[in-house]
DRENLUMLO-883218 format. One record per residue: residue number from 1; z, x, y of N, C-alpha, C in turn; residue in one letter. Coordinates in steps of 0.1 Angstrom, whole numbers, always signed. Each point is the difference from the previous one (the first is absolute). Layout:
% residues N
fiza seq NUM | n_Z Z | n_X X | n_Y Y | ca_Z Z | ca_X X | ca_Y Y | c_Z Z | c_X X | c_Y Y | type a
...
% end
This chain:
% residues 169
fiza seq 1 | n_Z -1162 | n_X +653 | n_Y +116 | ca_Z -15 | ca_X +3 | ca_Y -8 | c_Z -4 | c_X +13 | c_Y +0 | type x
fiza seq 2 | n_Z -4 | n_X +6 | n_Y -8 | ca_Z -9 | ca_X +13 | ca_Y +4 | c_Z -15 | c_X -2 | c_Y +9 | type x
fiza seq 3 | n_Z -6 | n_X +10 | n_Y +6 | ca_Z -13 | ca_X -2 | ca_Y +5 | c_Z -10 | c_X +2 | c_Y -12 | type x
fiza seq 4 | n_Z +0 | n_X +0 | n_Y -16 | ca_Z -5 | ca_X -4 | ca_Y -8 | c_Z -1 | c_X -13 | c_Y -5 | type x
fiza seq 5 | n_Z +10 | n_X -6 | n_Y +4 | ca_Z +1 | ca_X -13 | ca_Y -1 | c_Z -4 | c_X -7 | c_Y +10 | type x
fiza seq 6 | n_Z +5 | n_X +1 | n_Y +9 | ca_Z -11 | ca_X -7 | ca_Y +14 | c_Z -13 | c_X +2 | c_Y -1 | type x
fiza seq 7 | n_Z -8 | n_X +16 | n_Y -6 | ca_Z -15 | ca_X -4 | ca_Y +0 | c_Z +1 | c_X -7 | c_Y -10 | type x
fiza seq 8 | n_Z +0 | n_X -3 | n_Y -10 | ca_Z -1 | ca_X -8 | ca_Y -11 | c_Z +0 | c_X -15 | c_Y +7 | type x
fiza seq 9 | n_Z +8 | n_X -6 | n_Y +8 | ca_Z -2 | ca_X -12 | ca_Y +1 | c_Z -8 | c_X -2 | c_Y +13 | type x
fiza seq 10 | n_Z +0 | n_X +10 | n_Y +9 | ca_Z -12 | ca_X +0 | ca_Y +10 | c_Z -15 | c_X -4 | c_Y -9 | type x
fiza seq 11 | n_Z -3 | n_X +11 | n_Y -12 | ca_Z -10 | ca_X -6 | ca_Y -7 | c_Z -4 | c_X -10 | c_Y +0 | type x
fiza seq 12 | n_Z +7 | n_X -7 | n_Y -5 | ca_Z +3 | ca_X -13 | ca_Y -6 | c_Z -5 | c_X -10 | c_Y +10 | type x
fiza seq 13 | n_Z +8 | n_X +1 | n_Y +12 | ca_Z +1 | ca_X -6 | ca_Y +10 | c_Z -17 | c_X -4 | c_Y +8 | type x
fiza seq 14 | n_Z -6 | n_X +16 | n_Y -1 | ca_Z -11 | ca_X +3 | ca_Y +4 | c_Z -14 | c_X -5 | c_Y -13 | type x
fiza seq 15 | n_Z +5 | n_X -1 | n_Y -7 | ca_Z -10 | ca_X -6 | ca_Y -13 | c_Z +4 | c_X -15 | c_Y +3 | type x
fiza seq 16 | n_Z +8 | n_X -7 | n_Y +0 | ca_Z +3 | ca_X -15 | ca_Y +4 | c_Z -9 | c_X -3 | c_Y +13 | type x
fiza seq 17 | n_Z -2 | n_X +6 | n_Y +8 | ca_Z -5 | ca_X -4 | ca_Y +11 | c_Z -14 | c_X +2 | c_Y +0 | type x
fiza seq 18 | n_Z -6 | n_X +8 | n_Y -7 | ca_Z -13 | ca_X +3 | ca_Y -3 | c_Z -6 | c_X -14 | c_Y -10 | type x
fiza seq 19 | n_Z +11 | n_X -3 | n_Y -10 | ca_Z -3 | ca_X -9 | ca_Y -7 | c_Z +1 | c_X -13 | c_Y +11 | type x
fiza seq 20 | n_Z +6 | n_X -3 | n_Y +6 | ca_Z +3 | ca_X -8 | ca_Y +11 | c_Z -18 | c_X -7 | c_Y +6 | type x
fiza seq 21 | n_Z +0 | n_X +15 | n_Y +4 | ca_Z -17 | ca_X -4 | ca_Y +8 | c_Z -9 | c_X -7 | c_Y -9 | type x
fiza seq 22 | n_Z +0 | n_X +5 | n_Y -15 | ca_Z -9 | ca_X -4 | ca_Y -12 | c_Z +1 | c_X -13 | c_Y -1 | type x
fiza seq 23 | n_Z +14 | n_X -8 | n_Y +1 | ca_Z -1 | ca_X -16 | ca_Y +0 | c_Z -5 | c_X -5 | c_Y +13 | type x
fiza seq 24 | n_Z +4 | n_X +6 | n_Y +14 | ca_Z -2 | ca_X -8 | ca_Y +7 | c_Z -13 | c_X +1 | c_Y +4 | type x
fiza seq 25 | n_Z -12 | n_X +11 | n_Y -6 | ca_Z -12 | ca_X -6 | ca_Y +2 | c_Z -7 | c_X -9 | c_Y -11 | type x
fiza seq 26 | n_Z +6 | n_X +3 | n_Y -13 | ca_Z -6 | ca_X -7 | ca_Y -7 | c_Z +7 | c_X -13 | c_Y -3 | type x
fiza seq 27 | n_Z +9 | n_X -3 | n_Y +5 | ca_Z +9 | ca_X -15 | ca_Y +0 | c_Z -7 | c_X -4 | c_Y +16 | type x
fiza seq 28 | n_Z -3 | n_X +5 | n_Y +10 | ca_Z +1 | ca_X -1 | ca_Y +14 | c_Z +14 | c_X -6 | c_Y +2 | type x
fiza seq 29 | n_Z +9 | n_X +4 | n_Y -5 | ca_Z +13 | ca_X +1 | ca_Y +5 | c_Z +3 | c_X +9 | c_Y +12 | type x
fiza seq 30 | n_Z +0 | n_X -12 | n_Y +14 | ca_Z -1 | ca_X +11 | ca_Y +12 | c_Z +15 | c_X +7 | c_Y +0 | type x
fiza seq 31 | n_Z +8 | n_X -4 | n_Y -3 | ca_Z +16 | ca_X +5 | ca_Y +1 | c_Z -1 | c_X +15 | c_Y -11 | type x
fiza seq 32 | n_Z -2 | n_X -5 | n_Y -12 | ca_Z +3 | ca_X +15 | ca_Y -6 | c_Z -15 | c_X +11 | c_Y +7 | type x
fiza seq 33 | n_Z -9 | n_X -2 | n_Y +5 | ca_Z -10 | ca_X +8 | ca_Y +6 | c_Z +7 | c_X +5 | c_Y +13 | type x
fiza seq 34 | n_Z +5 | n_X -7 | n_Y +9 | ca_Z +7 | ca_X +6 | ca_Y +9 | c_Z +12 | c_X +5 | c_Y -1 | type x
fiza seq 35 | n_Z +3 | n_X +0 | n_Y -12 | ca_Z +15 | ca_X +5 | ca_Y -7 | c_Z -2 | c_X +17 | c_Y -2 | type x
fiza seq 36 | n_Z -14 | n_X +4 | n_Y -2 | ca_Z -4 | ca_X +13 | ca_Y -5 | c_Z -3 | c_X +9 | c_Y +16 | type x
fiza seq 37 | n_Z +1 | n_X -6 | n_Y +8 | ca_Z +0 | ca_X +8 | ca_Y +13 | c_Z +9 | c_X -1 | c_Y +9 | type x
fiza seq 38 | n_Z +0 | n_X +14 | n_Y +10 | ca_Z +8 | ca_X -4 | ca_Y +10 | c_Z -2 | c_X -10 | c_Y +9 | type x
fiza seq 39 | n_Z +0 | n_X -7 | n_Y +9 | ca_Z -7 | ca_X -6 | ca_Y +11 | c_Z -6 | c_X +8 | c_Y +11 | type x
fiza seq 40 | n_Z +1 | n_X +14 | n_Y +2 | ca_Z -1 | ca_X +8 | ca_Y +7 | c_Z -13 | c_X +8 | c_Y -6 | type x
fiza seq 41 | n_Z -2 | n_X +0 | n_Y -12 | ca_Z -8 | ca_X +7 | ca_Y -12 | c_Z -18 | c_X +0 | c_Y +4 | type x
fiza seq 42 | n_Z -8 | n_X +7 | n_Y -3 | ca_Z -13 | ca_X +4 | ca_Y +2 | c_Z -6 | c_X -1 | c_Y -15 | type x
fiza seq 43 | n_Z -13 | n_X -10 | n_Y -1 | ca_Z -7 | ca_X +0 | ca_Y -16 | c_Z -15 | c_X +4 | c_Y +5 | type x
fiza seq 44 | n_Z -4 | n_X +9 | n_Y -7 | ca_Z -14 | ca_X +2 | ca_Y -1 | c_Z -7 | c_X -1 | c_Y -13 | type x
fiza seq 45 | n_Z -5 | n_X -11 | n_Y -2 | ca_Z -5 | ca_X -7 | ca_Y -13 | c_Z -17 | c_X +0 | c_Y -1 | type x
fiza seq 46 | n_Z -2 | n_X +7 | n_Y +8 | ca_Z -17 | ca_X +3 | ca_Y +5 | c_Z -4 | c_X -13 | c_Y +4 | type x
fiza seq 47 | n_Z -3 | n_X -13 | n_Y -4 | ca_Z -5 | ca_X -13 | ca_Y +5 | c_Z +10 | c_X -3 | c_Y +13 | type x
fiza seq 48 | n_Z +14 | n_X +5 | n_Y +1 | ca_Z +7 | ca_X -3 | ca_Y +12 | c_Z +7 | c_X +13 | c_Y +1 | type x
fiza seq 49 | n_Z +2 | n_X +1 | n_Y +16 | ca_Z +7 | ca_X +14 | ca_Y +2 | c_Z +13 | c_X -5 | c_Y +13 | type x
fiza seq 50 | n_Z +10 | n_X +2 | n_Y -3 | ca_Z +9 | ca_X -3 | ca_Y +13 | c_Z +10 | c_X +1 | c_Y -7 | type x
fiza seq 51 | n_Z +10 | n_X -14 | n_Y +7 | ca_Z +15 | ca_X -3 | ca_Y -2 | c_Z +3 | c_X +0 | c_Y -12 | type x
fiza seq 52 | n_Z +12 | n_X -2 | n_Y -11 | ca_Z +3 | ca_X -7 | ca_Y -7 | c_Z +1 | c_X -9 | c_Y +1 | type x
fiza seq 53 | n_Z +7 | n_X -11 | n_Y +9 | ca_Z -1 | ca_X -14 | ca_Y +4 | c_Z -16 | c_X -8 | c_Y +0 | type x
fiza seq 54 | n_Z -7 | n_X +11 | n_Y +10 | ca_Z -11 | ca_X -4 | ca_Y -3 | c_Z -9 | c_X -1 | c_Y -13 | type x
fiza seq 55 | n_Z +2 | n_X +6 | n_Y -8 | ca_Z -8 | ca_X +3 | ca_Y -14 | c_Z +6 | c_X -14 | c_Y -5 | type x
fiza seq 56 | n_Z +8 | n_X -2 | n_Y -2 | ca_Z +13 | ca_X -11 | ca_Y -7 | c_Z -9 | c_X -9 | c_Y +8 | type x
fiza seq 57 | n_Z -1 | n_X -5 | n_Y +13 | ca_Z -8 | ca_X -10 | ca_Y +6 | c_Z -12 | c_X -4 | c_Y -5 | type x
fiza seq 58 | n_Z -5 | n_X +13 | n_Y -2 | ca_Z -18 | ca_X +2 | ca_Y -1 | c_Z +1 | c_X -5 | c_Y -19 | type x
fiza seq 59 | n_Z +7 | n_X +4 | n_Y -3 | ca_Z +0 | ca_X -1 | ca_Y -16 | c_Z +5 | c_X -18 | c_Y -2 | type x
fiza seq 60 | n_Z +5 | n_X -5 | n_Y +6 | ca_Z +4 | ca_X -15 | ca_Y -3 | c_Z -10 | c_X -6 | c_Y +5 | type x
fiza seq 61 | n_Z -9 | n_X +2 | n_Y +6 | ca_Z -12 | ca_X -9 | ca_Y +5 | c_Z -11 | c_X +4 | c_Y -7 | type x
fiza seq 62 | n_Z +0 | n_X +14 | n_Y -6 | ca_Z -12 | ca_X +2 | ca_Y -14 | c_Z +6 | c_X -7 | c_Y -14 | type x
fiza seq 63 | n_Z +13 | n_X +3 | n_Y -3 | ca_Z +1 | ca_X -4 | ca_Y -14 | c_Z -1 | c_X -12 | c_Y -5 | type x
fiza seq 64 | n_Z +0 | n_X -13 | n_Y +9 | ca_Z -2 | ca_X -14 | ca_Y -3 | c_Z -16 | c_X -2 | c_Y -5 | type x
fiza seq 65 | n_Z -9 | n_X +15 | n_Y +1 | ca_Z -13 | ca_X -4 | ca_Y -4 | c_Z +1 | c_X +9 | c_Y -15 | type x
fiza seq 66 | n_Z +11 | n_X +6 | n_Y -4 | ca_Z -5 | ca_X +12 | ca_Y -14 | c_Z +6 | c_X -13 | c_Y -9 | type x
fiza seq 67 | n_Z -10 | n_X +1 | n_Y -8 | ca_Z +1 | ca_X -9 | ca_Y -10 | c_Z +9 | c_X +4 | c_Y -14 | type x
fiza seq 68 | n_Z -1 | n_X +16 | n_Y -1 | ca_Z +7 | ca_X +3 | ca_Y -12 | c_Z +4 | c_X +15 | c_Y +5 | type x
fiza seq 69 | n_Z +16 | n_X +6 | n_Y +0 | ca_Z +3 | ca_X +10 | ca_Y +6 | c_Z +7 | c_X +7 | c_Y -10 | type x
fiza seq 70 | n_Z +1 | n_X +12 | n_Y -3 | ca_Z +8 | ca_X +8 | ca_Y -7 | c_Z +2 | c_X +16 | c_Y +1 | type x
fiza seq 71 | n_Z +11 | n_X +0 | n_Y +5 | ca_Z +2 | ca_X +15 | ca_Y +2 | c_Z +12 | c_X +6 | c_Y -8 | type x
fiza seq 72 | n_Z -3 | n_X +11 | n_Y -3 | ca_Z +13 | ca_X +8 | ca_Y -9 | c_Z +2 | c_X +15 | c_Y +7 | type x
fiza seq 73 | n_Z +12 | n_X +3 | n_Y -4 | ca_Z +5 | ca_X +15 | ca_Y +8 | c_Z -4 | c_X +8 | c_Y -12 | type x
fiza seq 74 | n_Z -2 | n_X +12 | n_Y -4 | ca_Z +1 | ca_X +11 | ca_Y -9 | c_Z +7 | c_X +11 | c_Y +4 | type x
fiza seq 75 | n_Z -7 | n_X +10 | n_Y +1 | ca_Z +8 | ca_X +15 | ca_Y +3 | c_Z +5 | c_X -5 | c_Y +14 | type x
fiza seq 76 | n_Z +14 | n_X +3 | n_Y +1 | ca_Z +10 | ca_X -1 | ca_Y +12 | c_Z +5 | c_X +14 | c_Y +2 | type x
fiza seq 77 | n_Z -5 | n_X +9 | n_Y +6 | ca_Z +9 | ca_X +14 | ca_Y +7 | c_Z +6 | c_X -2 | c_Y +11 | type x
fiza seq 78 | n_Z +11 | n_X +2 | n_Y -3 | ca_Z +10 | ca_X +1 | ca_Y +15 | c_Z +6 | c_X +13 | c_Y +3 | type x
fiza seq 79 | n_Z -1 | n_X +3 | n_Y +13 | ca_Z +4 | ca_X +11 | ca_Y +4 | c_Z +7 | c_X +1 | c_Y +12 | type x
fiza seq 80 | n_Z +17 | n_X +5 | n_Y -1 | ca_Z +6 | ca_X -3 | ca_Y +11 | c_Z +1 | c_X +9 | c_Y +12 | type x
fiza seq 81 | n_Z -4 | n_X -5 | n_Y +9 | ca_Z -1 | ca_X +11 | ca_Y +11 | c_Z +12 | c_X -6 | c_Y +10 | type x
fiza seq 82 | n_Z -1 | n_X +9 | n_Y +11 | ca_Z +10 | ca_X -4 | ca_Y +16 | c_Z -4 | c_X -8 | c_Y +3 | type x
fiza seq 83 | n_Z +7 | n_X -13 | n_Y +3 | ca_Z -6 | ca_X -10 | ca_Y +3 | c_Z -5 | c_X -13 | c_Y -6 | type x
fiza seq 84 | n_Z +1 | n_X +6 | n_Y -15 | ca_Z -11 | ca_X -15 | ca_Y -6 | c_Z +0 | c_X +9 | c_Y -11 | type x
fiza seq 85 | n_Z -15 | n_X -7 | n_Y -9 | ca_Z -4 | ca_X +2 | ca_Y -10 | c_Z -18 | c_X +1 | c_Y +0 | type x
fiza seq 86 | n_Z -4 | n_X +6 | n_Y -5 | ca_Z -11 | ca_X +1 | ca_Y -4 | c_Z -9 | c_X -5 | c_Y -10 | type x
fiza seq 87 | n_Z -7 | n_X -9 | n_Y -2 | ca_Z +0 | ca_X -10 | ca_Y -13 | c_Z -14 | c_X -4 | c_Y -4 | type x
fiza seq 88 | n_Z -8 | n_X +11 | n_Y -10 | ca_Z -9 | ca_X -6 | ca_Y -3 | c_Z -5 | c_X -6 | c_Y -13 | type x
fiza seq 89 | n_Z +0 | n_X -13 | n_Y +4 | ca_Z -4 | ca_X -10 | ca_Y -14 | c_Z -13 | c_X -4 | c_Y -3 | type x
fiza seq 90 | n_Z -4 | n_X +3 | n_Y -14 | ca_Z -17 | ca_X +0 | ca_Y -6 | c_Z +4 | c_X -21 | c_Y -1 | type x
fiza seq 91 | n_Z -11 | n_X -5 | n_Y +6 | ca_Z -4 | ca_X -15 | ca_Y -5 | c_Z -12 | c_X -6 | c_Y -7 | type x
fiza seq 92 | n_Z +0 | n_X -9 | n_Y -8 | ca_Z -10 | ca_X -9 | ca_Y -4 | c_Z +0 | c_X -12 | c_Y +11 | type x
fiza seq 93 | n_Z -13 | n_X -7 | n_Y +2 | ca_Z +2 | ca_X -12 | ca_Y +3 | c_Z -14 | c_X -4 | c_Y -6 | type x
fiza seq 94 | n_Z +8 | n_X -14 | n_Y -3 | ca_Z -19 | ca_X -6 | ca_Y -5 | c_Z +2 | c_X -15 | c_Y +13 | type x
fiza seq 95 | n_Z -10 | n_X +0 | n_Y +5 | ca_Z -2 | ca_X -15 | ca_Y +9 | c_Z -14 | c_X -6 | c_Y -2 | type x
fiza seq 96 | n_Z +2 | n_X -10 | n_Y +2 | ca_Z -14 | ca_X -10 | ca_Y +1 | c_Z +3 | c_X -8 | c_Y +15 | type x
fiza seq 97 | n_Z -10 | n_X -1 | n_Y +7 | ca_Z +4 | ca_X -2 | ca_Y +13 | c_Z -16 | c_X -8 | c_Y +6 | type x
fiza seq 98 | n_Z -3 | n_X -8 | n_Y +7 | ca_Z -12 | ca_X +0 | ca_Y +8 | c_Z -5 | c_X +13 | c_Y +8 | type x
fiza seq 99 | n_Z -12 | n_X +5 | n_Y -2 | ca_Z -10 | ca_X +8 | ca_Y +7 | c_Z -10 | c_X -6 | c_Y +8 | type x
fiza seq 100 | n_Z -3 | n_X +13 | n_Y +5 | ca_Z -16 | ca_X -4 | ca_Y +10 | c_Z -12 | c_X -13 | c_Y -8 | type x
fiza seq 101 | n_Z +4 | n_X +11 | n_Y -13 | ca_Z -12 | ca_X -11 | ca_Y -8 | c_Z +8 | c_X -5 | c_Y -12 | type x
fiza seq 102 | n_Z +7 | n_X -9 | n_Y +4 | ca_Z +7 | ca_X -10 | ca_Y -11 | c_Z +14 | c_X +7 | c_Y -3 | type x
fiza seq 103 | n_Z +6 | n_X -3 | n_Y -13 | ca_Z +10 | ca_X +4 | ca_Y -8 | c_Z +0 | c_X +9 | c_Y -5 | type x
fiza seq 104 | n_Z +11 | n_X +12 | n_Y +3 | ca_Z -5 | ca_X +12 | ca_Y -5 | c_Z +14 | c_X +2 | c_Y -12 | type x
fiza seq 105 | n_Z +2 | n_X +11 | n_Y -4 | ca_Z +7 | ca_X +3 | ca_Y -11 | c_Z +2 | c_X +15 | c_Y +4 | type x
fiza seq 106 | n_Z +11 | n_X +8 | n_Y +0 | ca_Z +0 | ca_X +16 | ca_Y +3 | c_Z +11 | c_X +6 | c_Y -11 | type x
fiza seq 107 | n_Z +0 | n_X +11 | n_Y -5 | ca_Z +7 | ca_X +11 | ca_Y -9 | c_Z +4 | c_X +9 | c_Y +12 | type x
fiza seq 108 | n_Z +10 | n_X -1 | n_Y +7 | ca_Z +1 | ca_X +9 | ca_Y +12 | c_Z +16 | c_X +11 | c_Y -8 | type x
fiza seq 109 | n_Z -2 | n_X +14 | n_Y +5 | ca_Z +12 | ca_X +10 | ca_Y -6 | c_Z +1 | c_X +10 | c_Y +13 | type x
fiza seq 110 | n_Z +13 | n_X -3 | n_Y -1 | ca_Z +2 | ca_X +15 | ca_Y +11 | c_Z +13 | c_X +6 | c_Y +5 | type x
fiza seq 111 | n_Z +4 | n_X +0 | n_Y +8 | ca_Z +13 | ca_X +7 | ca_Y +1 | c_Z +7 | c_X -4 | c_Y +16 | type x
fiza seq 112 | n_Z +10 | n_X -7 | n_Y -2 | ca_Z +11 | ca_X -3 | ca_Y +12 | c_Z +7 | c_X +17 | c_Y +2 | type x
fiza seq 113 | n_Z -6 | n_X +0 | n_Y +18 | ca_Z +8 | ca_X +17 | ca_Y +1 | c_Z +11 | c_X -6 | c_Y +12 | type x
fiza seq 114 | n_Z +9 | n_X -4 | n_Y +0 | ca_Z +11 | ca_X -5 | ca_Y +6 | c_Z +11 | c_X +11 | c_Y +4 | type x
fiza seq 115 | n_Z +3 | n_X -3 | n_Y +9 | ca_Z +11 | ca_X +6 | ca_Y +5 | c_Z +12 | c_X -16 | c_Y +5 | type x
fiza seq 116 | n_Z +11 | n_X +5 | n_Y -7 | ca_Z +8 | ca_X -10 | ca_Y -4 | c_Z +13 | c_X +6 | c_Y +10 | type x
fiza seq 117 | n_Z +7 | n_X -8 | n_Y +4 | ca_Z +12 | ca_X +2 | ca_Y +8 | c_Z +12 | c_X -10 | c_Y -5 | type x
fiza seq 118 | n_Z +13 | n_X +6 | n_Y -1 | ca_Z +8 | ca_X -8 | ca_Y -4 | c_Z +12 | c_X -3 | c_Y +15 | type x
fiza seq 119 | n_Z -3 | n_X -14 | n_Y +0 | ca_Z +14 | ca_X -3 | ca_Y +13 | c_Z +9 | c_X -7 | c_Y -7 | type x
fiza seq 120 | n_Z +16 | n_X +3 | n_Y +6 | ca_Z +6 | ca_X -8 | ca_Y -7 | c_Z -1 | c_X -4 | c_Y -11 | type x
fiza seq 121 | n_Z +0 | n_X +12 | n_Y -12 | ca_Z -3 | ca_X +0 | ca_Y -11 | c_Z -12 | c_X -7 | c_Y -9 | type x
fiza seq 122 | n_Z -8 | n_X -10 | n_Y +10 | ca_Z -13 | ca_X -2 | ca_Y -8 | c_Z -12 | c_X +8 | c_Y +0 | type x
fiza seq 123 | n_Z -9 | n_X +1 | n_Y -9 | ca_Z -7 | ca_X +10 | ca_Y +0 | c_Z -13 | c_X -11 | c_Y +3 | type x
fiza seq 124 | n_Z -9 | n_X +1 | n_Y +14 | ca_Z -13 | ca_X -5 | ca_Y +1 | c_Z -11 | c_X +12 | c_Y +5 | type x
fiza seq 125 | n_Z -10 | n_X -4 | n_Y -4 | ca_Z -13 | ca_X +5 | ca_Y +6 | c_Z -4 | c_X +2 | c_Y +15 | type x
fiza seq 126 | n_Z +1 | n_X +13 | n_Y +5 | ca_Z +0 | ca_X -2 | ca_Y +18 | c_Z -14 | c_X +3 | c_Y +3 | type x
fiza seq 127 | n_Z -10 | n_X +8 | n_Y -9 | ca_Z -15 | ca_X +4 | ca_Y +2 | c_Z -4 | c_X -4 | c_Y -14 | type x
fiza seq 128 | n_Z -17 | n_X -3 | n_Y -3 | ca_Z +0 | ca_X +3 | ca_Y -9 | c_Z -18 | c_X +0 | c_Y +1 | type x
fiza seq 129 | n_Z -7 | n_X +8 | n_Y -9 | ca_Z -12 | ca_X +0 | ca_Y -1 | c_Z -6 | c_X -3 | c_Y -17 | type x
fiza seq 130 | n_Z -8 | n_X -7 | n_Y +1 | ca_Z -10 | ca_X -1 | ca_Y -12 | c_Z -7 | c_X +7 | c_Y +0 | type x
fiza seq 131 | n_Z -4 | n_X +8 | n_Y -14 | ca_Z -12 | ca_X +9 | ca_Y +0 | c_Z -4 | c_X -5 | c_Y -13 | type x
fiza seq 132 | n_Z -11 | n_X -2 | n_Y +0 | ca_Z -9 | ca_X -9 | ca_Y -13 | c_Z -8 | c_X +12 | c_Y -2 | type x
fiza seq 133 | n_Z +2 | n_X -3 | n_Y -17 | ca_Z -5 | ca_X +12 | ca_Y -12 | c_Z -9 | c_X -7 | c_Y -4 | type x
fiza seq 134 | n_Z -1 | n_X -15 | n_Y -5 | ca_Z -12 | ca_X -8 | ca_Y -5 | c_Z +1 | c_X -9 | c_Y +4 | type x
fiza seq 135 | n_Z -13 | n_X -4 | n_Y -2 | ca_Z -4 | ca_X -14 | ca_Y +7 | c_Z -12 | c_X -7 | c_Y -9 | type x
fiza seq 136 | n_Z +2 | n_X -9 | n_Y -6 | ca_Z -9 | ca_X -3 | ca_Y -9 | c_Z -2 | c_X -17 | c_Y +0 | type x
fiza seq 137 | n_Z -10 | n_X -6 | n_Y +4 | ca_Z -5 | ca_X -15 | ca_Y -1 | c_Z +0 | c_X -1 | c_Y -16 | type x
fiza seq 138 | n_Z +5 | n_X -9 | n_Y -3 | ca_Z -1 | ca_X -9 | ca_Y -13 | c_Z -9 | c_X -11 | c_Y -1 | type x
fiza seq 139 | n_Z -8 | n_X -3 | n_Y -13 | ca_Z -3 | ca_X -12 | ca_Y +2 | c_Z +9 | c_X -15 | c_Y -3 | type x
fiza seq 140 | n_Z -5 | n_X -8 | n_Y +10 | ca_Z +10 | ca_X -10 | ca_Y -5 | c_Z +1 | c_X -9 | c_Y -11 | type x
fiza seq 141 | n_Z +8 | n_X -9 | n_Y -7 | ca_Z +1 | ca_X -1 | ca_Y -10 | c_Z -8 | c_X -12 | c_Y -1 | type x
fiza seq 142 | n_Z -4 | n_X -6 | n_Y -11 | ca_Z -9 | ca_X -6 | ca_Y -4 | c_Z +4 | c_X -14 | c_Y -6 | type x
fiza seq 143 | n_Z +13 | n_X -6 | n_Y +1 | ca_Z +5 | ca_X -9 | ca_Y -3 | c_Z +12 | c_X -3 | c_Y +9 | type x
fiza seq 144 | n_Z +3 | n_X -13 | n_Y -3 | ca_Z +14 | ca_X -4 | ca_Y +15 | c_Z +10 | c_X +7 | c_Y -8 | type x
fiza seq 145 | n_Z +12 | n_X -2 | n_Y +12 | ca_Z +11 | ca_X +3 | ca_Y -4 | c_Z +9 | c_X -4 | c_Y -12 | type x
fiza seq 146 | n_Z -5 | n_X -13 | n_Y -1 | ca_Z +8 | ca_X -9 | ca_Y -11 | c_Z -5 | c_X +5 | c_Y -11 | type x
fiza seq 147 | n_Z -14 | n_X +3 | n_Y -2 | ca_Z -8 | ca_X +5 | ca_Y -12 | c_Z +7 | c_X +14 | c_Y -3 | type x
fiza seq 148 | n_Z -2 | n_X +7 | n_Y +10 | ca_Z +10 | ca_X +15 | ca_Y -4 | c_Z +11 | c_X -3 | c_Y -4 | type x
fiza seq 149 | n_Z +8 | n_X -3 | n_Y +6 | ca_Z +17 | ca_X +2 | ca_Y -3 | c_Z +4 | c_X -14 | c_Y -13 | type x
fiza seq 150 | n_Z -3 | n_X -11 | n_Y -3 | ca_Z -4 | ca_X -9 | ca_Y -5 | c_Z +16 | c_X -2 | c_Y -3 | type x
fiza seq 151 | n_Z +9 | n_X +4 | n_Y -11 | ca_Z +13 | ca_X -5 | ca_Y -5 | c_Z +9 | c_X +16 | c_Y +7 | type x
fiza seq 152 | n_Z -7 | n_X +5 | n_Y +4 | ca_Z +9 | ca_X +13 | ca_Y +11 | c_Z +6 | c_X -6 | c_Y +15 | type x
fiza seq 153 | n_Z +9 | n_X -7 | n_Y -7 | ca_Z +8 | ca_X -8 | ca_Y +13 | c_Z +15 | c_X +4 | c_Y +5 | type x
fiza seq 154 | n_Z +6 | n_X -1 | n_Y +11 | ca_Z -6 | ca_X -3 | ca_Y +12 | c_Z -11 | c_X +16 | c_Y +5 | type x
fiza seq 155 | n_Z -10 | n_X -8 | n_Y +11 | ca_Z -11 | ca_X +11 | ca_Y +9 | c_Z +11 | c_X +5 | c_Y +8 | type x
fiza seq 156 | n_Z -3 | n_X +12 | n_Y +4 | ca_Z +8 | ca_X +4 | ca_Y +13 | c_Z -5 | c_X -5 | c_Y +13 | type x
fiza seq 157 | n_Z +5 | n_X -1 | n_Y +9 | ca_Z -4 | ca_X -9 | ca_Y +14 | c_Z +3 | c_X +10 | c_Y +10 | type x
fiza seq 158 | n_Z +1 | n_X -7 | n_Y +12 | ca_Z +8 | ca_X +2 | ca_Y +12 | c_Z +12 | c_X -6 | c_Y +2 | type x
fiza seq 159 | n_Z +7 | n_X +9 | n_Y +9 | ca_Z +14 | ca_X -6 | ca_Y +8 | c_Z -6 | c_X -14 | c_Y +5 | type x
fiza seq 160 | n_Z +8 | n_X -12 | n_Y -2 | ca_Z +11 | ca_X -4 | ca_Y -9 | c_Z -4 | c_X +1 | c_Y -12 | type x
fiza seq 161 | n_Z -11 | n_X -2 | n_Y -4 | ca_Z -4 | ca_X -9 | ca_Y -14 | c_Z +3 | c_X +10 | c_Y -13 | type x
fiza seq 162 | n_Z +0 | n_X +11 | n_Y +2 | ca_Z +5 | ca_X +6 | ca_Y -10 | c_Z +7 | c_X +1 | c_Y -9 | type x
fiza seq 163 | n_Z +3 | n_X +1 | n_Y -14 | ca_Z +7 | ca_X -3 | ca_Y -6 | c_Z +17 | c_X +8 | c_Y -1 | type x
fiza seq 164 | n_Z -2 | n_X +12 | n_Y +7 | ca_Z +8 | ca_X +8 | ca_Y +4 | c_Z +8 | c_X -10 | c_Y +9 | type x
fiza seq 165 | n_Z -5 | n_X -7 | n_Y +12 | ca_Z +13 | ca_X -7 | ca_Y +7 | c_Z +4 | c_X -8 | c_Y -2 | type x
fiza seq 166 | n_Z -3 | n_X -7 | n_Y -15 | ca_Z +7 | ca_X -11 | ca_Y -6 | c_Z +11 | c_X +3 | c_Y -11 | type x
fiza seq 167 | n_Z -6 | n_X +9 | n_Y -8 | ca_Z +6 | ca_X +8 | ca_Y -11 | c_Z +16 | c_X +4 | c_Y +6 | type x
fiza seq 168 | n_Z -5 | n_X +10 | n_Y +5 | ca_Z +11 | ca_X +8 | ca_Y +9 | c_Z +13 | c_X -9 | c_Y +10 | type x
fiza seq 169 | n_Z -9 | n_X -12 | n_Y +4 | ca_Z +6 | ca_X -5 | ca_Y +10 | c_Z +20 | c_X -7 | c_Y -2 | type x
% end
């Protein structure tokens, strides 16, 4: 295999890792979330700063209170460097969750600045800094989910109840 071919495979492995992170957060899938980080990694999410394992622990205590969550990855720039890859990934996130004054809905946009490292051929995040470029509180829906979704079923949920875990079982 040529170096160019290996770089293409490495790029896809890095993208897959980013997408697993989103699944882990949105579906409250702890295994998917942890699989995005090296156990000895570090995460700076603003509200949380510390070990990646600690971030996963923290997220799993916060996520049960999040009513709806969707994370999307957009522009992904990957620069291979000695010892790993510097990866800048733009994200959009919509979240509905309790806040100090009741339920809140947010439109968040920003970038994940990640240092990825490959170990035994597997790429994961070793260091992450989340940069917020857009934060906007949105009005809450005025109708129930049943009214808004109507016949658009099934509705997404959390692990293990989301259709993902039965459709592909």
